[in-house]
N, C-alpha and C positions, 0 to 999 in steps of 0.2 A: 407266129409271135408278132409279126409286124402289124397284123390286123388288131391284135390285142392292144398294142401301144397306141394305135389310132383311136380305138374305142374307149380307152381308159379315161380320157378327159370327159367323155359323155357320161360315164358311170359315176365320176366324182362330182360332176356339175350339180346334180340334185342335192347331194350332201352339203355342198358349200352354200346352196341357196337357203338352207334352213337357218343359217347364221348362228349367232350365239344366244338365242333365246333360251332362257332358263325356265324350266317348268316350276310352277308353284308347288306341285305335289307329284311324287313318283310312287306308283304302286307296282310292286314286284310279286310275281308268283312263278314257282317252278319246281323242278325236281331237285332233291337234295340227298346227299350221301354222307353219313356220319361214321367215321372210323373212331370208335370209342375206346378209351383207355389204352393209349399207345405205349405206356410205360412197361407193362409186362405182356399179358395176353391182350388181344384186341378182338372186338366184334364189329362187323360191318353191317350197318343198318341203313335201309332205304326209306325215303320219306319225301316230304314237301317243305318248302320254305316260302313264307309270305312276309312282305314288309311294306310299310308306308313311310315315306320320308317327306318332310316339308322343308323346302329350301328357303332359308332366311335371306340369302344373297346368292351370288353366283358361285361361291365356293364353300359355304357353310350351311348346315341344316341339322335336323334331328330325325332319327329313324326309330320306329317301333317295329320289332322283328319277332315273328313267331315261326317255330318249326316243330315238326313232329316226325319221328323216325320209328320204324318197326323192323323186327327181325327175329332171329333165333340165336340164343346164346346157350351153349352147352346142351343143345337139344330142346330147350324150353323157349316158348315165345315170350318176347319182351318188347318194351317200347319206352320212349322218352319224349318229352316235350320241353320247349323252352320259350320264354317270353322275356324279351330284353328291350332296353331303350338306351340311346346314347347319341353322341355327336357323329356327324358324317362330314368328311372333307372331300370335295370333288374338284378335280382339275379340268376346267372347261376351255382351254386355250386352243384345242384342236377341234375343228368343226365336225359335229356328228359323233365324236368319241368322248366318253366321260369316264376316266379312271377315278376310283374313289377308295377311301380308307375310312374305317369306322372303329369305334371302341364302344361296345354295348355291355351293359350290366343289367342283371335281372335274375329271374328264377328258372331253375331247371328241375323238372320232375322226372324221376326215374321210376319206372314201373317195376313190379315184382320180377326178380331175376336179372334186372339191368345191372351190369357190373357186379353180379353176385350179391345184391342186396336182397334180404328176405321179404321185405314188404315195401310198398311204394314210399318214396322219400322225396321231399322238396328241399333243394339247396340253392344257395346263391351261385351264379355262374358268370363268367366273363368271356365275351367274344371279342377278339381283336383280329382284324383282317381287312380285306378289300376286294375289289373286283373291277370289271371293265364292262361298260355299257356302250353299245354301238347303235345309233339311231338308224332305223330302216324306213320310217315314215314320220310325218310331222308329229304324231302323238304316240308313236310306238318305238321302243328300243329293244334290242336283244341283250340280255345279260349273258355275255359269252362265258364268263366264269365269275364265281365269288368263292374265295378261299378264306376260311376262318379258323383260328386256333380257339378252342373252347377249353377253359379250365373249370373243372368241377371238383367237388370234395365230398364224395359219398363214403359212408362207412369209416369215417376218420382218415381216409386215404385220398391224396390228391390224384386226380386223373387228368391227363393231357389228351385232348381229343382234336380231330380235324374234321371240319365240315366243308364239303364242296357243293356248290349249287349253280344252277343255270336255268334260264327261263326268259319270260317276257316282262318288260317294264312298260306300263301305261303312264303317259305323261299328261298332266292336267294343268290348265291355266298357264299364265306366263308371268314371270317375275321380271320387273324392269331393271 
């Protein structure tokens, strides 16, 4: 334990050296899990989540988010995709750590048999959530988690869904 306490400043030193530089663009890609329709029965779908965010200043920007999920519901293969855009608010007061919140609006496509729909449908959806990025290199961060509530409205019924994602964030450019 004593050795760890002696080495801790050496581990933290590189993080503090990165300073408060704000990337102009952040590109995220990673694994995603969607727990769809939590109101009654639910289905667990695995997939991927990608996003690109442009930072307008140190705390505000906009993000374009795409995700796709696949799985089996009632013994039948199904899938869903979403494409959303909206504001992102990031707290950058702790060096190397960037918690964020976002509210995204856009389109959600449900494939055949997704939440018991008979044919593919496209509907409006809303993601509200946030996450935590930790910088591991000057141009790379890990998104330790991203948790989002997704509201959809298929077959005339509102669905409450949860999406969890984690992965790698590439940081491009520097915002002054």
